[in-house]
C-alpha positions, 0 to 999 in steps of 0.5 A: 138814616133813621126817622122820628115819629110822634105817636099818640095811642088812645084806649079806654077803661075797658082795654086799659092795661093799668085798669086790668093790673089794678083789678088783679091786685097791682101785682109787681109783675104787672107793674113791670110790664106796663111800661116795658114799651118805653124801653123800645127794642133793638129796632125802635128807640123811644126818645120820650114818653108821656102819659095822660092817665085819666084820658087813657092816652100815651104820647111818645117820640120814637126813632125807627129806620123801617116802617115794618119795625114801627108797625110791629112796635105799635101792635101793642097800642093798636090791640088796645085802641087807636094809634096815630103815628106822624113823621116829624122833624127835630126843629131844634136840631134844624135851627142849630144846623142852620146856624140860627140858634141863639141869634 
């Protein structure tokens, strides 16, 4: 089965895709490409995506079956700054599976 990961990606104003797009006139093509990562790909599914724009920080919950797929997916974040990936479990699903939901 798949595993769930929590991703925190951090960059700064010098490597920010959004800053670059804004300086280039906020082209429609740049805007389309900025969030393309949120759509995942055939091997990595993005379940949730959040941004803290002033801090240049991205948070995401992603699913993947294979470390190499996950590693390749995170290259876009590692190229611009740091990227921390933690394996996590779905606590709500665990509580429901245990029969404790609503108890």
